[in-house]
C-alpha positions in Angstrom: -0.1 0.1 0.1 1.9 3.1 -1.3 -0.8 5.9 0.4 -0.3 6.5 3.9 -3.4 7.9 4.2 -5.3 4.6 3.1 -2.5 3.2 5.6 -3.7 4.9 8.6 -7.4 4.9 7.5 -7.2 1.1 7.3 -5.3 0.8 10.8 -7.5 3.0 12.1 -10.8 0.8 11.4 -8.8 -2.8 11.6 -8.0 -1.9 15.3 -11.6 -0.7 16.3 -13.3 -3.5 14.2 -10.8 -6.7 15.8 -11.4 -5.2 19.6 -14.8 -4.8 19.0 -15.9 -7.8 18.2 -14.4 -11.8 17.6 -16.2 -12.0 14.3 -14.2 -8.2 13.4 -11.2 -10.1 14.9 -12.1 -13.2 12.2 -12.5 -10.6 9.6 -9.6 -8.9 9.9 -7.6 -11.9 10.0 -8.7 -12.5 6.5 -7.9 -9.2 5.8 -4.1 -9.5 7.2 -4.0 -12.7 5.1 -5.1 -11.2 2.1 -3.3 -7.7 1.9 -0.1 -8.1 4.6 3.6 -9.3 3.4 3.1 -12.6 5.7 6.6 -13.0 7.5 7.8 -9.9 6.5 4.9 -8.0 8.0 5.7 -9.7 11.3 8.8 -8.9 14.2 11.3 -11.3 15.6 10.2 -14.0 16.6 11.6 -13.1 20.2 9.6 -10.2 20.4 6.7 -12.2 19.1 7.0 -14.9 21.4 7.1 -12.1 24.1 4.4 -11.0 23.0 2.7 -13.7 22.9 3.3 -15.0 26.6 2.2 -11.8 27.7 -1.2 -11.9 25.9 -1.5 -15.7 27.1 -1.0 -14.8 30.8 -2.8 -11.8 30.9 -5.5 -13.6 28.5 -5.7 -16.7 31.4 -5.8 -14.1 34.3 -9.1 -13.1 32.4 -10.3 -15.8 32.3 -9.5 -17.2 36.2 -11.3 -13.9 37.2 -14.4 -14.4 35.3 -13.8 -12.8 32.5 -13.6 -13.9 28.8 -9.8 -14.2 28.3 -10.0 -16.6 25.3 -11.6 -13.9 23.3 -9.8 -11.3 24.8 -6.6 -12.9 23.5 -7.9 -13.3 19.7 -9.0 -9.7 19.6 -5.9 -8.2 20.9 -3.7 -10.6 18.4 -5.7 -9.3 15.9 -5.2 -5.7 16.9 -1.8 -6.2 17.2 -0.8 -8.0 14.0 -2.6 -4.9 12.4 -0.1 -2.3 14.2 2.8 -4.7 13.0 1.5 -4.3 9.4 1.5 -0.5 10.1 4.7 -0.3 11.8 6.3 -2.1 8.9 4.8 -0.9 6.1 5.3 2.9 7.1 8.4 5.2 5.3 9.7 7.9 7.1 8.2 11.4 6.7 4.8 10.1 5.9 3.5 10.7 9.5 4.5 14.3 9.2 3.1 14.5 5.8 -0.4 13.1 6.3 -1.0 15.4 9.5 -0.2 18.4 7.8 -2.7 17.3 4.4 -5.3 16.2 6.8 -5.3 19.1 9.8 -3.4 21.4 7.9 0.4 23.3 8.9 -0.5 24.4 12.1 -1.7 21.6 14.6 -1.8 19.3 12.0 2.6 20.0 11.2 2.3 19.4 14.8 0.6 16.1 15.1 2.7 14.4 12.0 6.1 16.1 13.9 5.3 14.4 17.1 4.2 11.1 15.3 7.5 11.0 13.4 9.8 11.5 17.0 7.8 8.8 18.5 8.8 6.3 15.9 12.4 7.4 15.9 12.2 6.6 19.6 10.8 3.3 18.3 13.5 2.6 15.9 16.2 3.7 18.4 14.9 1.6 21.1 15.5 -1.4 18.9 18.7 -0.3 18.3 19.5 -0.5 22.4 17.8 -3.6 22.7 20.6 -5.0 19.6 23.4 -3.1 21.3 22.7 -4.5 24.6 22.7 -8.0 23.4 25.9 -7.8 21.8 27.7 -6.0 24.7 26.6 -9.1 27.0 27.9 -11.2 25.0 31.2 -9.4 25.1 30.9 -10.0 28.3 30.3 -13.3 28.2 26.6 -12.8 30.0 23.1 -13.7 29.3 20.1 -11.9 28.5 17.7 -12.1 31.2 15.7 -10.7 34.2 18.6 -9.9 35.9 19.4 -7.8 32.9 16.1 -6.1 32.5 16.0 -3.4 35.0 19.6 -2.4 34.2 18.5 -1.8 30.4 15.2 -0.6 31.4 17.1 2.3 33.3 19.5 2.9 30.7 17.1 3.1 28.0 15.3 5.4 30.0 17.8 7.7 30.1 19.3 7.6 26.7 15.5 8.4 25.7 15.4 11.3 28.0 18.5 13.1 26.3 17.4 12.2 23.3 14.7 14.3 23.7 16.4 17.1 25.5 18.5 17.3 22.4 15.8 17.0 19.8 14.0 20.3 22.1 17.3 21.8 21.9 17.8 21.4 18.4 14.1 22.5 17.4 14.6 25.6 19.9 18.0 26.8 17.6 16.6 26.2 14.4 13.7 28.6 15.9 10.5 26.0 15.8 7.4 27.7 17.7 4.8 25.4 16.4 3.6 24.5 12.9 5.2 24.2 9.2 4.7 23.9 5.9 5.2 21.0 3.6 4.4 19.1 0.1 3.2 15.9 0.8 3.2 13.3 -2.2 1.0 10.3 -2.6 1.0 7.8 -4.9 -2.7 6.0 -4.2 -3.1 2.6 -6.4 -6.0 0.5 -7.2 -5.1 -2.3 -4.6 -4.3 0.7 -1.9 -8.1 1.3 -2.7 -9.5 -2.2 -2.8 -7.3 -3.0 0.6 -9.1 0.4 2.2 -12.7 -0.6 0.5 -12.7 -3.6 2.4 -11.3 -2.6 5.5 -13.9 -0.4 6.1 -16.5 -3.5 4.8 -14.6 -5.1 7.6 -15.0 -2.3 10.5 -18.8 -2.1 9.3 -19.4 -5.4 9.7 -17.5 -6.1 13.2 -21.0 -3.9 14.3 -23.4 -6.1 12.9 -24.6 -9.3 15.1 -24.0 -12.5 13.7 -27.7 -13.3 13.9 -28.7 -11.1 11.6 -26.0 -11.7 9.0 -27.3 -15.0 8.5 -30.5 -14.3 8.7 
């Protein structure tokens, strides 16, 4: 999907549909199988394992406390699949372009800039994880629970330092809010088709199953 506006629309409507109902989540799985790049739209096996373990544990606790843990796991997993797809498909700078195109040079530019900075922070977090693992391997140590707290403190300190540096850079360049950009989008037939089906999934997620088969 080349058009970032359509990708944002699909991400929003599919996330709401997956979280709203089990039927919506099932349709989201089907949409993901058709339009995603399958394994290329998924995180690393280790990240996927941590995610599945966390969701499974939360679902198990929910089930034992009287909630519908299986439904929770099924729906939340679909939401995460959509999020991973959107993250893998993104191109640096497109959030700034989409924000400006949708909401103008004032709040739209600010929202897009905040989104780009958030994505940059997420990318830097991935780099920190890789470097930490390399450092532990060089020291002959293993990645485990004992290394989690020092790693979290290091990452927190690094993110705060980067945030200060970005704020100082924006201040030096005279940024006071708003800005201009000439966004360029490349809509295609496949993108329009995926967006149309995503909207259909959104609508069907609010329709009771009994009404569908009548």
